[in-house]
N, C-alpha and C positions, 0 to 999 in steps of 0.2 A: 506565550508563543503566539505569533501572528501568522495569518494566512498571507504570506508575502507574494504580491504579484510582481513578476519581473520577466524580462525577455532574455532568452538564451541566444547570445550573439554568435553566429557562425564566423569562423576566421575569414579574413578578406579573400574573395575569389572562390569561396566554397558555399555550397547549398546546405550542408548539414554540419553538425558539430558532434564530434566523437570524443568521449572522455574515458580514459582508463585510469582509475584512481585507486591508490592505496592510502588509506587514512586511518586514524585511531577509531573513528566511528562515522556513521553516515551523517549527512547534513541534518542538523537537529531541529529545523523549523518547518512547520506546516506551510506549504507554498503551492503556487499554481503558475502556469505559464502557457502561452499560446502555442507552444511546440508539442507535437506528439513525442512521447518518450518511450524508449525501449531499454530496459535495464536488465543486465545479466549479473546476478549475484554470484560472483566467483568465490567469495569468502565473506562470511558474516551471517548473523541471525538477529531476529527481533520481531517487531510488530509493524505491519504496513497499515497505515490509515489511507483509505482510498475513498474519497467522497464521504458517504455516511457509514461505510463499513470498515471492519477491522479484520485483518488476516495475519497469521503467523508467516514469516518468511525465513528461509534458510539458504545455505550455500547450494549452488547448482540449479537455482530456479531463475526463470526469465519472466518478466512482466512487461506488458505494454500499457501505457497510461494515455488516455485521450487528452486532447488539448483543453486547457483550462480546468482540469480536474484537480481539486485540492488533494494533496497527497504528502505523505511523510514516511520514509523508511526509518523507523525509530530503532536504533540499536539496543540490545539488551543492556540492563543497568550495569552489568559487569564491565562493559566497555568504558564506562565513565569513572570507574573506581581509580583511586590514586595508585600510581605505579602499575597500572594495567598494561600488559604487553600484548593485548589483543589488537587486531586490526581488521579492517574490512577491505575488500578488493572488489571492484565492480566496473564493468564496461557499460557505458550508457551512450545511446545514440539519440540526438534531438533533430527534428526537422519540422518545418512549418508549411503545411499544405495550403494555408490561407495567405502565406507570404510569398517568398520567392519561388515556391513550387506551384503557385496557383495556376499559371498558364499550362504547365505540364499536366496537372490533375484535371484540366478541362478537356483533354484529348479523349476521344472515344476508346482508345486502346487502354486507358487507365480505369475502365469501368469496373473490372474485377477488384483491383486494388482499392478504388474509392469505396466500393461496397464493403470491403473488409474493414477499412478505417472507420466507416460509419458504424459497423457492428461493434467495434471495440472502443467507441467513444466513451463508454463508462469503464474502460479498462478490461484487462483479461490476464490470466496466468497461463503461460504456455504449458500444455500437457507434458509430463515427464518423458513420454515416449518420443517426443519430437524435439526435446531440448538439445540433443546432440547435433541434429541437422541445423537448427536455428543458431546455435552457438558457433558452429563452423562458418555460417554466413556472416555472423557478427565479427568473427575474427578476420574474415576477408575484408570487411569494411575498415576494421582497425588498422590493418597492415597495408592498406593501399592509399592512394591519394588521387586528386584530380578527377578526370572523367571516369577512370576505373573505379574509384570509390563510389561515385554516383551510380554506376552500373551495378555495383555490388548491392547498393541499397535497394534498387528495383528488384534484384534477384531475391533479396531477403523478404521484401514485401510480397512478392509473388509466392514464395514458399509459405509464408505465414497465412496468406489468403486461402490456402488449400486446407488449412486445419479446420476440422469439423467440431461442432458442439462446444465452442468456447463459452465459458460462463463469465458474465460480467462481474467485476470486482464490487460494483455498487449498483443498486437498482434505481437510484434516484440521482438526477442531475441538478437538484435544487441548489447545492452549494455554489454552483457556478454563477448564479444570478444575484447573489447577495453582494452588497457593496463592501468596500474595503473596511469601513469602520465595523460593520457587522462581522466580517471575516475575522478581524482582530479579536473581537470579544468571543466568538465561537471557538477560535483557535486557543485562546487562553483557557477556556472552560475544558476543552478536550485535554489540554496538556495537564491541567490540575488533576483531572480524573485518572489519566494514565500514570502520573507520578504517585498517586495515592490510592490506587485501586485495592491494595492489600490492607488498607486500614478501614475501620468501621465508618465509612463516609455517610453523612446524612444529607438530606435535602437542604437543610439550613447551611451546612458547610459549603456546598457547591454554589448555592444561590448567593452566598456572601461574596464569592469570587467574582460574580457578575454584578455586584452592587444592586441586587434586586430582592424583593420579597419572595418567599417560596412560591406563592400562588402565581405571581407574574412570571417567575422563572420557569415554572413547569410549562406554561404556554409557549414561552420563548424558545425553550430547548426543543420542545416537540416540533415547533415550526421549522427550525433550522437543521435538526438532525433526523427528522422523520422517525423519532424514537423517544420513548420516555427515558428519564434519567436512570431509573432502575434497569430498564432493558439494555441501555447502552453500557452501564456499569457491569451488568451480568455478562455481556459479550466480551468485554475487556478481561474479566476474571476467568471466564471459560477459555478464552484464547490463551491466556497464560497457563492455565491448567493443562491444556492440550500439549503445549510444549514440554511441560514438566513430565507428563505421563510418557511421552515418547523418548525423552533423553535419559530416563531411568535414574534420575538424581534423588528420588525419594523411595523409601521402602513401602510406605503405605499410602493408599489413596487419601485417607483422612488427613495425612500430613500436608498433602497438596491442597486439599480443600481449605484448611485453616491458613496456609501460607498465602492463598489467593484472596483472602478476605471473607470467606464464608464462615458463618458461626456454627454450623452443624453439618455433619456428613449427609444427613437426610436432605437438607436444603440444597447442598451441593449437587447431589445425584439428580434431584428433580430439575434444577436449573440447567445442569449439563445436558440432560436428555432433551430439554426444551429447546436448547440452542443448537445442538449437534444432531439430534434425532437418535442418539445412541447413548447407552450407559458408558461410564468410564472404561469398564472392562471390555465391552464390545468395541469401543473406539480403539483400544490397544490391539485387540485381536484383528480388527479390520486392517490396521496399519501393518501388522506383521504378515498378514496374508497377502 
């Protein structure tokens, strides 16, 4: 899997591009583009890679992704199974503040919106309590055209700029400055780990995917991911465990631990708390509350 750089081309005579897609699964490649992206997950679930971080996503959530942030909404494995009847549905808005909106963004009246876009350069998840208001604005954009559609975009950005305490999806912008060849290699490594997280992966296994010796690979991976291989793998595994804990598909926590690649329940509990700050049972309890 490559970190594919490309441009989202708006239709002729329009400043933004709006997509309302129903597909078997989300676009399966790690990629980046110069446009800011706002995505409303109407139907679907999986793992979001945003920069250096990993998040679970599900239906009813809205994300904003900064320009040139490497990202991937990776659908659950069940979406790729043969004869799967699952589908995803998402509304996404793209706009380029450094392109055809540059003149507008230079106006003093855009100060508040510009400040907001700067804050979410590393992405953000819209809080659940404001999803309804934001999704209504996005529907307004989806079902209008011309100048009215652009006015609705400004209204959306104004509404979003009033949201307080947004947490970034990633704390590091480093993936944006690596060249395309490096992006391809990093993307391939990420994909290999995601596809095989539930197996007993070793340093040698992953280093072989990068055609590097283990010692050189450790330095390389740390440089580009801001994390160790073990740390990144643990985040992937805990992220999957969180989804399993909440969907109630397993009777015992130990079953989840082993299905996510942990070799003991003790190790799983220790890593889970290190990543989330909570024990598995506390995590379930907090979600239910």
